C-alpha positions, 0 to 999 in steps of 0.5 A: 531465531525467528525470521520475518520478511517481505514478499514481492518483485521488485524489492530494491525500493522496499523500506521494510527490511531496514525498518525491522532490522533496526527495530530488532537491533534497538529492541534487542529482539532475536530475529532477522528480516529477509527480502524474498524477491520472487519471479512469480507467486507460486514461489511462495511455496519454496519460501515457506519450505526453505525458511522453517523459522518464518513467523510473518511476511509482508506482501507487496507489489505485485502479489497482494491479490494473487497471494490470497489463493495460498492462504489457509484463512483470510481476515474478514476485512482483508477479504472485503478489500480483496487484497492481503499485505500481511501474513501471520504464521502459526504452527501446530502438529507439524503444520503451518497455518497462514492467515492473511490480513490487510494493514494498508487500510489502517496505515492509510486511514490513520495517516490521512484523517489528521490531514483532512481537518474534518473535511471530506472531499470527493476522491480520485483513486489512481490505479486499481491494484491491491493498495487501491482496494485498501484505499477505497475501503478506507475512504468508504469507512471515512464516508468519502465518495471516490472514483477509480481512474485507470488507463482504460475506462469501464462502467465503474472507472474513469480513464485519465483522458476523462479528467475534465476541468469539471471533474478536477473541480469536483474531486479535491483528494487525489490518491496515487496508488500506482507505482509511478514515480517510485525509485529508480523511476523518479521521472515518472508520474500519473498522467493527470491534468496537473494544470487544473490543480489548485490550493484546494486540492490534496495529493496523497501518494502511497509511494514513499521513495523518493520522499517527494515524487514527481506527482507531488512536485507537480501538485506543489507547483499548483499550490496543492497540499501533498503527502507521501506514503511514509507515515502510512508505511510506518503505521502499517508496519507497526500493525504487522508486528502486532498481528505477527506476535499476537 
């Protein structure tokens, strides 16, 4: 029996285990999917050593960048993004070869494109972690200009305090790449000026649990269009499976 899994911390919100377990049952695949909630990235060595039937891993918060140091090879697109969320295992002559990929970009682009109807609004990316890097590269591929937003301003990113009426009028696509609002902390959300949103704005939240985050609710109250991260998650999960088994 092959083993697949997800690496991260925490994992109580993760959709992957149920998704792949259901897929294995429905398609009669002799495999199992396990959660590997590790306190620090160095523990990936123990995960690999203790699970000799591992054939593929998802990687989630907070290890999408740190995990790259433990891989034998990194796909050029994942290297460009600077984050890995999928690891392919191959074994030969008793050695395990780990190759990292980024499937977040595929899930994001494929789920966002149909919603824009050909429009290319300027975008604000909230957060600067691993998924934000995939989102930024995806926006570049779609020829959509963007700015990062974080708690502290730097030369290449805005702070939340800098989101003025002029900025909010100029940037109509807002992508939440922070974990704020994720179950069980449903009552949290990014600190943007929601009162400045309008029906011309589109709020995309990479969070998928709960289905409607506080970020999305506050946007909907201002007539903004909203989308959660579930379609992105499904699409990147399918791409993970293709990578693990190609």
